[in-house]
C-alpha positions as CSV (number, residue, x, y, z in Angstrom):
1,E,121.0,55.0,94.5
2,I,117.8,57.4,93.6
3,S,117.3,60.0,96.3
4,S,114.3,60.3,97.8
5,C,112.0,63.7,97.3
6,D,112.8,67.4,99.3
7,W,110.9,69.9,97.7
8,S,112.4,72.0,100.0
9,S,115.1,74.8,99.0
10,D,116.9,73.3,97.0
11,V,119.8,75.8,96.3
12,C,120.8,78.4,98.8
13,S,121.0,77.6,102.2
14,S,118.9,80.8,104.4
15,D,122.4,81.7,105.9
16,L,123.5,82.3,102.3
17,L,120.5,84.6,102.0
18,Y,120.6,86.1,105.4
19,G,124.5,86.7,104.7
20,I,123.7,88.3,101.2
21,L,120.9,90.4,102.5
22,K,123.6,91.9,105.2
23,R,126.2,92.4,103.1
24,H,124.9,94.5,100.8
25,S,122.6,96.7,103.3
26,V,119.2,95.2,101.9
27,L,118.4,95.1,105.8
28,P,117.0,96.9,107.1
29,L,113.4,97.6,105.1
30,R,112.2,100.6,103.8
31,S,109.1,101.9,106.8
32,P,105.4,99.7,106.8
33,S,103.3,100.0,103.7
34,P,100.9,97.7,102.4
35,L,101.8,94.3,100.4
36,F,99.7,93.2,98.0
37,I,99.6,89.5,96.9
38,M,98.7,87.5,94.2
39,P,99.2,83.8,94.2
40,R,98.9,83.6,90.7
41,E,102.2,85.3,89.9
42,E,105.2,82.9,89.2
43,G,108.2,83.0,92.1
44,S,108.2,85.3,94.8
45,T,108.5,89.2,94.1
46,L,109.3,90.2,97.6
47,L,112.2,87.8,98.0
48,S,113.2,88.8,94.4
49,R,112.9,92.7,95.4
50,L,114.8,91.4,99.0
51,L,117.8,90.1,96.4
52,A,117.7,93.0,93.7
53,E,120.9,94.4,94.6
54,Q,122.5,90.9,95.1
55,R,123.3,90.3,91.0
56,P,126.9,88.2,90.9
57,K,126.0,85.4,93.9
58,I,122.5,84.4,93.0
59,S,120.6,85.0,89.5
60,I,117.1,83.8,89.0
61,A,116.1,81.4,86.1
62,D,113.5,82.1,84.2
63,Q,111.1,79.5,82.8
64,S,113.1,79.1,79.4
65,D,116.3,79.0,81.7
66,A,114.9,76.2,83.8
67,A,114.0,74.2,80.6
68,S,117.4,74.6,78.8
69,L,118.9,73.6,82.2
70,V,116.1,69.9,82.4
71,K,117.5,69.3,79.0
72,Q,121.0,69.8,79.9
73,A,120.7,67.3,82.8
74,R,118.9,64.8,80.5
75,D,121.6,64.8,78.1
76,E,124.1,64.1,80.7
77,L,122.4,61.5,81.6
78,D,122.2,60.7,78.2
79,I,118.3,59.4,79.1
80,G,115.8,59.2,76.6
81,R,117.7,59.1,73.7
82,G,116.1,57.5,71.0
83,D,112.9,57.4,72.8
84,K,110.0,59.6,71.4
85,S,107.7,58.5,74.4
86,F,110.4,60.2,77.1
87,P,108.6,63.4,78.2
88,R,110.4,66.3,76.2
89,K,112.1,69.4,79.0
90,N,109.0,71.2,79.7
91,T,106.9,68.5,80.6
92,I,109.6,67.5,83.4
93,L,109.9,70.5,84.4
94,E,106.0,71.1,84.8
95,L,106.5,67.5,86.8
96,L,109.1,68.8,88.6
97,S,107.4,72.1,89.8
98,T,103.9,69.7,90.2
99,C,105.6,67.7,92.7
100,R,107.2,70.6,94.8
101,N,103.8,72.9,94.3
102,K,101.9,70.0,96.0
103,E,105.1,68.8,98.5
104,R,104.1,65.3,97.1
105,S,106.7,62.6,95.3
106,L,106.9,61.7,92.1
107,E,105.3,58.6,91.9
108,Q,102.4,60.3,94.0
109,I,101.9,62.5,90.9
110,L,102.7,59.8,88.7
111,D,99.8,57.7,89.6
112,S,97.1,60.0,88.0
113,Q,99.6,59.8,84.8
114,W,100.2,55.6,84.2
115,H,101.9,56.4,80.7
116,L,104.8,57.9,82.8
117,Q,105.2,55.6,85.4
118,S,108.0,53.4,83.9
119,Y,110.0,56.6,84.1
120,H,110.1,57.3,87.3
121,D,113.9,56.4,88.3
122,D,115.3,58.2,85.3
123,L,113.0,61.3,86.1
124,L,113.8,61.4,89.7
125,R,117.4,61.2,88.3
126,I,116.9,63.9,86.2
127,F,115.9,66.0,89.1
128,D,118.4,65.6,91.2
129,R,120.9,66.3,88.1
130,Y,118.7,69.5,87.7
131,R,118.8,70.5,91.4
132,D,122.8,70.2,91.3
133,L,123.0,72.1,87.6
134,K,121.3,74.7,89.9
135,K,123.6,74.6,93.0
136,Q,126.9,74.8,90.3
137,Y,125.7,78.3,88.3
138,G,124.4,79.8,91.3
139,L,120.7,79.5,89.9
140,L,117.4,79.8,91.6
141,D,114.3,78.6,89.7
142,Y,110.7,80.6,90.9
143,D,109.4,77.6,92.8
144,D,112.9,77.9,95.2
145,L,112.0,81.7,95.8
146,L,108.8,80.9,97.5
147,F,111.0,77.7,100.0
148,C,113.8,79.9,100.1
149,L,112.0,82.6,101.6
150,E,109.8,80.6,103.5
151,E,112.9,79.1,105.2
152,L,115.0,83.0,105.4
153,L,111.6,83.6,107.4
154,R,111.3,80.7,109.7
155,E,115.0,80.5,110.3
156,H,115.8,84.2,110.6
157,P,114.1,86.0,113.1
158,D,115.3,89.2,113.0
159,V,115.1,89.0,109.5
160,R,111.0,88.2,109.4
161,E,110.8,90.7,111.4
162,E,112.3,93.5,109.6
163,T,110.3,92.4,106.9
164,Q,106.7,92.6,109.1
165,N,107.6,95.7,110.3
166,S,108.2,96.6,106.6
167,I,104.8,95.6,105.9
168,S,101.3,98.0,107.6
169,H,98.8,95.2,106.0
170,I,98.7,92.1,103.7
171,M,95.9,91.6,101.3
172,V,95.9,88.1,99.8
173,D,93.7,88.3,96.4
174,E,93.0,85.1,94.8
175,Y,93.3,83.0,98.1
176,Q,92.0,79.9,96.3
177,D,95.2,80.0,94.4
178,T,97.4,79.7,96.8
179,N,99.2,77.2,97.5
180,P,101.0,75.1,101.5
181,V,104.4,77.0,101.0
182,Q,102.5,80.6,100.0
183,A,100.0,80.0,102.8
184,R,103.0,79.5,105.4
185,I,104.5,82.1,103.9
186,V,101.4,84.9,104.8
187,R,101.3,83.0,108.2
188,L,105.4,84.1,108.6
189,L,104.4,87.6,107.2
190,G,101.3,88.2,109.1
191,D,102.5,86.5,112.9
192,E,99.9,87.4,115.6
193,R,99.2,90.7,113.9
194,N,95.7,90.6,113.1
195,N,96.8,92.6,109.6
196,V,96.1,89.6,106.9
197,L,93.0,90.0,104.6
198,V,92.5,87.6,102.1
199,V,89.9,87.6,99.5
200,G,89.4,83.9,97.4
201,D,86.5,82.1,95.2
202,D,86.5,78.0,95.1
203,A,84.4,78.2,92.2
204,Q,87.1,80.0,90.5
205,S,89.7,78.0,91.3
206,I,91.8,76.9,87.8
207,Y,95.6,76.0,89.7
208,G,94.9,72.8,91.2
209,F,97.3,71.5,89.5
210,R,100.2,73.5,90.7
211,G,99.0,72.4,94.1
212,K,97.2,75.2,94.9
213,F,94.4,74.4,97.1
214,V,91.8,76.3,99.4
215,D,91.6,75.3,102.3
216,R,89.7,78.3,104.9
217,K,91.1,76.5,108.2
218,S,94.4,77.8,107.1
219,V,93.5,81.2,106.6
220,V,95.7,83.6,109.0
């Protein structure tokens, strides 16, 4: 049975992250200081910083590591062997990331890529195996950092408050390149403190293919 597309946190629960941060005395955080956010940067530097002291349990997979994991998933499932038209590992990873960034199903993403539509079920099987391998190896990819951070802030009010108290002001540059989960994180960090400034120009939006969006009403 092909699983449904759930692009939330794939690998670790917010409870696991919460335990890690408490156990390694990462919380409470330092005194308030400004937070400068660039949506074009991969992943979440904030969560990376929070997890900086936790090496044994969770590792962060860079683009190359993630692509290698996709290849392992494809090889284990024996999918695409001998088919020169089957998408390569980097293309598969890009499709997965697009699904997660846009928070849409693979079927929706493939609507505009008709040449890959016949591979829909095989790609979903690879996605599922990729997720299982990340759990097996204790890995977070760049997209996981965003969704895990959102879940951590949403599900654990004390972590959210500690993090908010460590930030005096939030400035988001290139807001036109913000995707939905990034916008939600800014809302969680800013809450009702009125300390968020965003700067953007929709005429310069160049990351629409990664799920970035422009919605002025979504500004905190």
